[in-house]
N, C-alpha and C positions, 0 to 999 in steps of 0.2 A: 834203927832211928830214922824218922822221916827228915829228909833234907829240906832246908828252907829254900825259897825261891819260887819258880813257876810251878813246881810240883808240890809246894807246901803252902804255908800261910804267909801273908805279906808281913814282913818284919819292919820295914821302914819305907817312907815315900821320899823320892828324890825331889819332888815339887810340893812341899807343904803349902796348903792354902787355908785361909780362914774358913770357919764354919759357914754354912749356907745361911743367908738372911731371910729366906722364905718363911713367912709366918711370924717373924720376930717383930715386924712393924705393927704398931697399934692400928686397929681398924678405924676408919673415919666415920663420919656421920652417915647413917643408912640412907639410901636413895629414896626409899618409900616415905621417910619422914620429911624429905625436902620437897615433895610434890605439892604439899598443901600451901607452901609459902611463896617463895620467889618464882617457882615454876608456873604457878597459876597466874601470877601477875604478868609473866612473859606471854603465856598462851592466850590470855584474854585481853592483852593490850590493844589488839586490833581485831577484836571479835566481829565476825561478819553477820552473826544472827542466824546462820544456817549450819546445822550440825548433821552428822551421820552417826548412827549407833549400830553396833553389830556385836555378835558373840563369836568367840573362838574356842573350840573344844580341843583340849589337850589331855588325852587320857581320861582320868577321873575328874579333871579340873575344867573350869570354864572361865574364860577371860572376857568380861564385858568392857567395851570401850566406847568412848564418845570423842569424835574428832570434828574440828572445825572444817566444814565441807568445802570451804572456799580458800582458806589459808593453809589447810592440810596440817594443822597442829593438833596433836592429841591433847585433850583437855583433862579427861578423867578416865579412870579404869577401876575395876574391881575383879578380884580373883575368887571364884567360888569352888568349893570342893564337892559340888553336886550339879546336876543339870538345873539350869535356871527355871524359875516359875514366874507367874505373873507378879507375885509378891516381891521377888528379888528385883525384877525389872522396875516395879513401881518404886521401891525404896531407892534404887539407883538413880532414877529420874528425879525423885524428890531431892536427893542430895545435890544433883546438878542444878535444880531449880533454886535451891537455897544459895548456891554459889553465885548464880546470876543475880539474884535479888540483892545480895550483899554488895555487889558491884554496880547495881542499877543498870543492868544489861537486859536486853529483850530478845526473845527467841521468835524468829519469823517462819522457819521451816525445818523439817526433820526428814531425813532419808534413812530407810532401813531396808532389809531384804523382805521377802514375802513370808517370813516366819509368823505364825499366829501368836507369838509371845508379845508383840508390840502394840497392836491397835488399841486394845482395851486400856493398858497402862498409859498410853499417850493421851487418850481422850480424858482420862481421869486426872492426870497431872497437869498437862499443858492446855487442855480445852480443845478449841477448834483450830489449832495450829495446822498449817499445811503439811500433810504427811505424804511423802513420795516413796514409792517402791523403786528400788535401785534398778536402773536400766541394765547394768552389767549382769545382775542375777537373772533377769528375764531373758536376755539374749543367750546367756549360758545355758539355761534350761531349754530354750528353743533349739540351740545348737546340738545339745545332747539328743533331743528327740529326733531331729533330722538325721543324725548319724546312726541312731538306732533303726530308723526306717531304711536307710541305705543298707545296713547290715541284714535286715530282713529280706531285702531284694537279693542280696548276694546268696543268702541261704536258699531262697526260692530257685535261683539259677543253678545252684549246686545240686538241688534235687532233680534237675532236668538232665544232668550228665548221664549219658547211657553207659551201661556196663560193657566193658571191652575185655575180651579174653587175653590172657597173658601171651607174650610173644609178639612177633611182627605180624601185623594184620595182612591178610591175603586180599585178593581182588573181590569186589562185590560189596555186600552189606558191611562186612567187617571194616573195610577202608572208610566207608561213609561214617560209621559210628566212631571210628578213631579220629577222623577230622572234626566231627561235631564235638567230641570230648575236648580236643585241643582248643577249639574255638571258644567253648564255654569256660574252660579253665583260664584262658587268657583274659576273657571279659571279667571274670571274678577277680583276677589279679589286678587289672586296671582299676576296677571299682575300689579295691582296697588301697592301692597305692595312691590314687588321686581322690580319695574320699573328702579331702579338705576343700576341694573345689565346690562342693555342695553347700559349704557354710562360710567360705571366705567372703569378706565384705565386698571388696572390689576385685574384679577379674581383668586381666590383660586380654588382648585379642588372642594371643596364643593359648592362654588358659581357657578362653571361651570356646575355641575350636576343639580343644582336647575334651572339654566337657560334653560338647555335642557328639563327639565321636564315641565316647564310652557310654553315653546314655542313649545311643541309637536303638530304636525299637522298644524302649522302656519309657512310656509316657509318665508313669508314676515318678521316675527319677527327675524328669524335667519339671514336673509339678512341684517336687520338693525344692528345687532350686528357685522356682518362681515364688514359692511361699517364703523362703528365706529372704529373697530380695524385698518382698512386701513387708516382712517383719522389720527389716532395717529401715525402710521408708517410714514406718510408723513413728520413729523417734526423730524425724526431721524437724529441726528447730524453726523452719520457715512456716510451718502450719500450726494451727491452734488445736486445742484438745478436741473440740467437736469435729473438726476435719479428720483428725486421727481416729476418732471413734467410728466415723463413717467408713474409713479405710479398713478398720478392724472388722466391722460387720460384713463387708464384701469379702474379706479374707476368710472369715469363718464360713460364709456361704460357699466359697470355692472349695474348702476342705471337706465339707460334709459328704459330697457324692463319692469321694474316695474312701471306702470303708476301712481298708487296711491302714491307709495314711491317717485317716481321721482318728482312729484309736491311738495311734502313736503320738499325735500332736494334740493331746488333751490340754496342754498348757495354753493353747490359743483360746480356749474357752474358760480359762481361769479369771475370776474377777480381779486378781492381783495385776494382770496385764493392763486392765483399764486404769488401775491406780498408778501404774508406772508412767502414765501419760500426763500426770499432774503438772510436771515442770514446763509443759508447752505453754501454759497460761502464766505460770510464775517464772518470768524471765530470769530472776535472780537465783532461782532454785536450781542447784546442779543436778544433772541427771544420773550421776554415778555415786558410788559409795567410797568415800576417801579412807574408810577404816581398812580396806583391803590392802593398802600399802604397808601398814604396820603389821597386819596379819601375815603377809608374805615374808616380811623380815623376821617375824617371830618363828615361823616354820623353818626358815633357813637356819636360824640360831639353834633350834632344837636338834638339827642334824649334826651339829658340831659340838655343842656344849652338853655333854651327856649327863651332867649332874643336875640339870634343871628338871627335876622330877618331884620335888617336895613343894608344898604350898608356900612356905616361907621364902624359899629360894626363888620360886616363880614370881612372887610379888616383887622381890628385889630386882630380878632381871628386867621385868617390864618397866619398873621405875627407872632403872639405869638407862634403858633405851630411850625413855622420854627425856631424861636429862641430857643425853647425848644429842637429841634433836635441838634442845634449847641452846646448846653450845656450838651448834653448827655455824651460825653466823659469825661468831668470834673466830672460829678456826679459818673460815674463808677469808676474813679480813687479814688475819695474821699471815696466811699464805700469800695473799696479794701483796702485802707490804714486803715480805721476804723476797718475792720475785722481782719487785720493782727496785729494791735496794741491793740486789745481788751484784757482786763485782763481775765485770765482763772478763772474757778470756785473756785480754791483753793487759789488764791491770797488774797481775802478778809479775809480768815481764818488766813493766816500768818500775815497779817497786824494787826488784832485784838490781836493775841498772842504777837506780838512785843510791842503793846501799853500796854498790861497788864503787861508784864515783866518790861517795863519802869516805 
């Protein structure tokens, strides 16, 4: 016969507890249904007239979002179970246009990435509204191109490393080949470790000296850094669009003679780069895309909430995140009041003294 206890079945508990309440509470109103009412009133209460639109791919799904590009409030979203088409973008923009019309609001400018999904639906739905290509996406593409060019230079240097026999080199040619190998390997390591110096916006004096040292003898690398500096200067708010276009023409002329670099930096010859300079004449038009903030938060959430994989649940999670944004102001005010009315460290001592005296 099996003895009860640790070697058998549990016969009684010394600490009985009530059953778990998880799942027993009735679910409240879904977040997706609350977006159309009070949330839109809050998001459009101080509408700036400038929006940003973007798409976020999540496995087989795609999340379309519209954000107020100056207030950083998400206004509208839609979750698709397929890759978006022109018809999907057109219907999404028409839905947003009806919301603006019902509240007698006007759209002045729109910011997107360089995707070909947007230009045609924007012109069909909003007409000749100012359309801006996001500066963030253009700089990101240019940064990737420069880093790829630096990687090609490292690969070319690696091909120059001489073959060295195994063992300790002896006098003569073997010693010279071993020293050359060690010098080239160190140069490759420095270029890899400090590759960020070729794309960083502003460099300190120490970083500038280090960049000159690791790029010594490589005119192509110094050209890449100069191209990156001129790319940043294109988006200087102090100049107008026509001035920036003149700078862009000079930059393209500078890149063309370098055949290897020119093939890598094809983004400099893209028409989307010219469209990214629209905000220089439209002073109220932001240069970046505010949708990226919500997208980064969504990707972070996907790493922790593993059950967000179905279409219905994905819609609810996006709506819940938007409602959380609308309640942020109230949470901040509550915390401020609690901190301002919190008792000091000496108050409990005075209370105890008064109780003892009583």
